[in-house]
N, C-alpha and C positions, 0 to 999 in steps of 0.2 A: 226372522225370515232369512232366507238364503238369497243373496244377491250375486248376479253374474257380473264380473269385472273384466270380461274378455276384451272389451274395447281398449282398456288401459294396457293390457298385456300386448295386444296387437300393436299399439302405438309404441310401446317400449321396444318391441322387436322390429319396428319399422316394416311391418307386414300388413297388407290389406286383407280385408275379409275374403275377397275373391281369391287371393293367393292361398290363404288357408284352406278355403273350400277345395281348391285343386289338389293341394297336398294331402288332405285327409279324405278326399272323395266324398264330400257332402254337398248337398245343393245349397245355393246361396239363400234360398227361402228358409231352409231348415236352420242354417246358421243365424239368419236374421231373427228367427223365433227364439233361438237360444240367447243371442246377444240382448234382445229386448227384455228378457226375463219372463216371457210368456210361456216358455216351455214348462210342462208339468213334470217332465222327467228327462234324464239324459242317460244313455247307455254307457256302461263302463268302457266299452270298446271305443266309443266316440270321445269320451273324456280322456282316455289313454292316448288316442291319436292326436288330440289337441295338445296335450301335455308334451308328447314327443315332438310335434312340429314346432312348438314354441319353446322347447327346452325349459319347462316349468313344472310345477306341481299343482295338484288340484286346488290347494290353498292359495295359489297365485291368481286363480280365476274365479274362485267361489269365496264368498264372505258371508258369515252369519251375524245378524243383528236382531235383537229383540224388537218386536213391533210388527205392524201390518205391512204386507207386500205392496209396493206401489208400481211395480213393473217398469222400473227405469234402470238402465245400465249405469250403475254407480261406479265412477272411475276413482 
């Protein structure tokens, strides 16, 4: 399963979700869905914007592990 580790990257960069939303022009509701792992997809343009804003790579906010998805933001 693919896990979203966005919260850990936000913490590392000392940035709030609200600040990221403003920078990348996404709603807080949509970012919340992404952070919770409930998103079924992410646009490459959104992933690119997140990586630019956080100065990271997709591998810094996405992690793959074998097993069933439990929809929790794993830090």
